[in-house]
C-alpha positions in Angstrom: -23.9 -13.9 38.1 -23.9 -17.7 38.9 -22.0 -18.6 35.7 -19.2 -16.2 36.5 -15.9 -17.4 37.9 -14.6 -16.4 41.3 -11.0 -15.8 42.3 -9.5 -17.2 45.5 -10.1 -13.7 47.1 -13.8 -13.6 46.4 -14.9 -14.1 50.0 -12.4 -11.5 51.2 -13.7 -9.0 48.7 -17.3 -9.5 50.0 -16.1 -9.3 53.6 -14.4 -6.0 52.8 -17.6 -4.5 51.4 -16.7 -4.5 47.8 -19.2 -3.8 45.1 -18.9 -6.9 42.8 -19.5 -6.7 39.1 -19.1 -9.0 36.1 -15.8 -8.5 34.4 -14.1 -10.8 31.8 -16.1 -13.8 33.0 -15.5 -13.3 36.7 -17.2 -11.6 39.6 -14.7 -8.8 40.5 -14.6 -5.9 42.9 -15.2 -2.5 41.1 -14.8 -0.5 44.3 -14.6 -0.8 48.1 -15.9 1.5 50.9 -13.4 4.3 50.1 -14.8 4.8 46.6 -13.0 5.1 43.3 -11.7 8.6 43.7 -10.1 7.9 47.1 -8.8 4.5 46.1 -7.1 6.1 43.1 -5.5 8.8 45.2 -4.5 6.4 47.9 -2.6 4.2 45.3 -0.7 7.3 44.0 0.2 8.4 47.6 0.8 5.1 49.4 -0.1 1.6 48.2 -3.1 -0.2 46.7 -3.7 -4.0 46.6 -5.5 -5.3 43.5 -6.8 -8.7 42.8 -5.8 -9.6 39.2 -6.2 -13.4 39.7 -8.6 -13.5 36.8 -5.6 -13.0 34.4 -4.0 -16.1 32.8 -0.6 -17.4 34.0 1.0 -19.8 31.6 4.3 -21.7 31.7 6.0 -22.6 28.4 8.6 -25.4 28.4 10.8 -27.0 25.8 13.2 -29.9 26.3 15.9 -27.5 25.0 15.2 -24.8 27.7 14.4 -21.1 27.3 16.1 -20.6 23.9 13.8 -22.8 21.8 10.7 -21.4 23.7 11.8 -17.8 22.9 12.6 -18.7 19.3 9.1 -20.3 18.9 7.4 -17.3 20.6 9.1 -14.9 18.2 7.0 -16.6 15.6 3.8 -15.2 17.3 4.9 -11.8 18.6 6.9 -8.9 17.0 9.1 -8.7 20.0 12.8 -9.7 20.6 12.8 -12.5 23.2 16.0 -14.5 22.5 18.3 -12.0 24.1 16.0 -11.3 27.1 18.0 -11.7 30.2 17.2 -14.3 32.9 14.7 -13.0 35.5 13.7 -10.1 33.1 10.2 -9.4 31.8 9.1 -7.9 28.5 5.8 -6.5 27.2 4.5 -7.6 23.8 1.4 -8.6 21.9 0.1 -11.5 19.8 -0.8 -10.3 16.3 -3.1 -11.8 13.6 -2.4 -12.3 9.9 -4.0 -8.8 9.2 -1.5 -7.1 11.6 -4.2 -6.6 14.3 -3.6 -7.2 18.0 -5.1 -10.4 19.4 -4.0 -9.6 23.0 -1.2 -7.9 24.9 0.9 -9.9 27.4 3.9 -10.0 29.6 6.7 -12.6 29.0 9.5 -13.6 31.5 12.7 -15.5 31.0 12.7 -17.9 34.0 16.0 -19.5 33.1 14.9 -22.8 31.6 11.3 -21.8 30.6 9.1 -18.8 30.0 6.2 -17.4 32.2 3.5 -15.6 30.2 0.7 -13.5 31.7 -2.3 -12.8 29.5 -5.6 -10.9 29.8 -8.5 -12.7 31.4 -11.0 -12.2 28.5 -8.5 -13.6 26.0 -6.7 -16.3 27.9 -8.6 -19.3 26.5 -8.0 -18.1 22.9 -4.4 -17.2 23.8 -3.7 -20.7 25.2 -5.2 -22.3 22.1 -3.1 -19.9 19.9 0.1 -20.9 21.7 -0.7 -24.6 21.6 -1.3 -24.4 17.9 1.6 -22.1 17.1 4.5 -23.3 19.4 5.9 -26.4 17.9 7.5 -28.7 20.5 6.5 -26.4 23.4 4.5 -27.5 26.4 1.8 -24.9 27.2 0.6 -25.2 30.8 -1.9 -22.8 32.4 -1.3 -22.3 36.1 -4.8 -22.6 37.4 -3.8 -23.2 41.0 -2.2 -19.7 41.5 -3.6 -16.3 42.3 -2.2 -13.0 41.2 -2.1 -9.8 43.3 -0.8 -6.4 42.4 0.7 -4.2 45.0 1.1 -0.7 43.5 2.2 2.7 44.8 5.3 4.4 46.3 5.0 2.4 49.6 4.9 -1.0 47.9 8.6 -1.7 48.4 8.4 -1.0 52.1 5.3 -3.2 52.5 6.6 -6.2 50.5 10.2 -6.3 51.6 9.5 -8.0 55.0 7.5 -10.7 53.1 9.9 -11.2 50.3 13.4 -10.1 51.5 15.5 -8.9 48.7 12.7 -7.6 46.5 13.8 -4.0 47.3 16.8 -4.3 45.0 14.7 -5.3 42.0 14.3 -2.7 39.2 11.4 -2.2 36.9 10.7 -5.4 34.9 12.9 -7.6 37.1 11.4 -10.8 38.4 12.3 -13.2 41.1 11.1 -16.3 43.0 10.9 -15.9 46.8 10.3 -18.4 49.6 7.9 -16.9 52.1 5.5 -17.6 55.0 2.9 -17.8 52.2 4.7 -20.3 50.1 6.7 -19.7 46.9 6.0 -16.2 45.5 6.7 -15.3 41.9 7.3 -11.6 42.0 7.8 -9.1 39.2 8.5 -5.4 39.7 5.8 -4.2 37.3 2.1 -3.4 37.2 -0.4 -1.5 35.2 -0.9 1.8 37.1 2.1 3.8 36.1 3.3 3.5 39.8 6.2 1.6 41.2 5.1 -1.7 42.6 4.9 -5.5 42.2 2.8 -8.2 40.8 2.8 -11.3 43.1 1.8 -14.8 42.0 1.0 -17.0 45.0 -0.5 -20.5 45.3 -4.3 -20.1 45.6 -4.3 -21.8 49.1 -2.1 -19.0 50.5 -3.7 -16.1 48.5 -6.2 -14.9 51.2 -3.6 -15.1 54.0 -1.1 -13.1 51.9 -3.7 -10.5 51.0 -4.8 -10.1 54.7 -1.2 -9.7 55.7 -0.5 -7.0 53.2 -3.8 -5.2 54.0 -2.8 -5.1 57.7 -0.1 -2.6 56.8 -1.2 0.9 57.5 -0.1 2.0 54.0 -2.3 -0.5 52.1 -5.9 -0.3 51.0 -7.9 -2.7 48.8 -8.5 -1.2 45.3 -11.1 -2.1 42.8 -11.4 -2.2 39.0 -12.7 1.4 38.9 -9.5 3.0 40.2 -7.4 0.5 38.3 -9.0 1.9 35.1 -8.5 5.5 36.0 -4.9 4.8 37.1 -3.9 3.0 33.9 -5.7 5.7 31.8 -3.7 8.5 33.5 -0.6 6.3 32.8 -1.5 6.2 29.1 -1.7 2.4 29.2 -4.0 0.5 26.8 -7.0 -1.6 27.9 -7.4 -4.5 25.5 -10.7 -4.6 23.8 -11.1 -0.8 24.1 -7.9 1.0 23.1 -6.5 -1.9 21.0 -8.1 -4.8 19.4 -8.0 -7.3 16.5 -8.4 -4.5 13.9 -5.8 -2.2 15.5 -2.1 -2.6 14.6 0.7 -2.0 17.1 1.8 1.1 15.1 -1.7 2.6 15.1 -1.9 1.8 18.8 1.3 3.9 19.4 3.0 0.7 20.7 5.9 0.7 18.1 8.3 1.3 21.1 7.7 -2.4 22.0 9.0 -3.7 18.7 12.8 -3.8 18.9 15.1 -2.9 16.0 16.1 -6.5 15.5 12.5 -7.5 14.5 12.1 -4.5 12.2 13.0 -4.2 8.5 16.8 -4.6 8.2 17.1 -6.3 11.6 18.8 -9.7 12.1 15.4 -11.3 12.9 13.1 -9.0 11.0 9.5 -10.2 10.5 8.5 -13.8 10.8 5.4 -13.0 12.9 1.7 -12.8 11.9 0.8 -9.6 10.1 4.5 -8.7 9.6 3.9 -7.3 6.1 1.5 -4.6 7.3 3.3 -3.9 10.6 6.7 -3.5 9.0 5.3 -1.3 6.3 3.6 0.9 8.9 6.8 1.2 10.9 8.6 2.3 7.7 6.0 4.4 6.1 3.7 5.5 8.9 -0.1 4.9 9.4 -3.1 7.0 8.6 -4.3 7.1 12.2 -2.8 7.0 15.7 -3.8 6.5 19.3 -3.3 9.8 21.2 -4.1 11.3 24.6 -7.0 13.7 24.7 -7.6 16.5 27.2 -11.2 17.8 27.1 -11.2 21.5 27.8 -14.3 21.4 30.0 -15.2 19.3 33.1 -17.3 16.8 31.2 -15.5 13.4 30.6 -15.4 12.2 27.0 -15.9 8.4 27.3 -15.5 5.5 24.9 -17.5 5.9 21.7 -17.5 9.7 21.6 -17.1 10.9 18.0 -14.3 13.4 17.3 -14.7 16.2 14.6 -12.2 18.6 13.1 -14.6 21.5 13.3 -17.2 22.8 15.8 -20.0 22.4 13.2 -20.5 20.2 10.1 -18.3 17.5 8.6 -17.9 13.8 9.2 -16.2 12.3 12.3 -12.4 12.1 12.0 -11.8 9.9 15.0 -13.3 8.5 18.2 -12.6 8.1 21.9 -11.6 4.6 23.1 -11.3 5.3 26.9 -12.3 8.2 29.0 -12.9 9.2 32.6 -12.2 11.9 35.2 -8.5 11.7 36.2 -8.3 12.2 40.0 -4.6 13.0 40.0 -4.8 15.3 37.0 -7.9 16.9 38.4 -9.6 17.0 35.0 -11.1 14.6 32.4 -8.7 12.5 30.5 -9.3 10.3 27.4 -7.5 8.3 24.8 -8.6 7.7 21.2 -7.8 7.5 17.5 -7.3 10.5 15.3 -5.8 11.0 11.8 -2.0 11.1 11.9 -2.0 14.7 10.6 -4.0 15.8 13.7 -2.0 13.7 16.2 0.4 16.5 17.2 0.1 17.6 20.9 -2.0 20.7 21.1 -4.1 20.0 18.0 -7.7 21.1 18.7 -10.7 18.8 17.9 -14.3 18.6 19.0 -16.0 15.7 20.8 -19.7 15.2 20.5 -21.2 14.7 24.0 -25.0 14.5 24.3 -25.5 16.3 21.0 -23.0 19.1 21.7 -19.5 19.5 20.3 -17.1 20.3 23.0 -13.4 21.3 22.5 -10.7 18.8 23.3 -6.9 19.0 22.7 -4.5 16.2 21.7 -2.2 15.7 24.8 1.1 14.1 25.5 1.0 10.6 27.1 1.2 9.7 29.9 -1.0 12.3 31.7 0.8 11.4 34.9 4.6 10.6 34.7 5.5 7.0 35.4 7.0 6.4 38.8 8.9 3.2 38.0 12.1 2.2 39.8 14.7 2.1 37.0 
């Protein structure tokens, strides 16, 4: 794994007994001593600390301030950014000319500039995409900062003494806090379905901050394994699995992230790559959709499992893109793509697992209700 990157918390992960695995070009902890099941449940009950420093943090600046940056970014994403309030964050995605998703990302209005957080595996391509597509905008990756995610119902109690005032933040609020660990860029968000924060900290202070947070009785270190089962129960997409360059936002059931103003008839409709396909699918529908899937037995249906309309015979009608045992649900949970006419909750399909077709029902997403502070 010598060619893989290491985050500023690598030595701490090893000291804590993490099992390290290659992930998105980095050596990352997949689990610690508690194990995936207990790490998952601990995050739901108290607070889990995740290292997400492998993700890309990028600052976009224009001499005219936030407005020209937002206007330029609206040429790359089908999301309304111009009216986004200062210190507010919004989810979106880069699209290609065919209407597929290049990556999903978070964008923040920081007053006179924009902060963008992108996925680790896509960040080099994303940065090149922004440099090529944002005329007059300076695109600067923040390579000297780490990113931690503190997630769970105790997160506010843990972080408030470190960043006084973070308790009044609502879901998708952001702020900059001076602390004993330098300047912290905090957003009240995450990717577990739980209340919590993502905390950007200078790399030189990252380990000290992580140790301080872990010293709290409510906090345990959590690896990629539990992060995956948490986001799956939350119905959240994993790029490269549930969405990709061939999947449109409408197929991915992400139409909620495209505001009316960018849709047909809106004041700033279209103008982003793939607009013709995406706007048509918003108006007319799409042949397939991402759905939740609840296997009826105890066997998880994982990525790649083919879905059939009948117990015997016929061609596959869909496939699973993510699947695992859901510790909070207490049963297997999956997501996948099915024909639109079979996407209603309760529809019964069959997933082929080790040569046997097992029953699975289309389920409402999320499997576990979000616990965000609104």
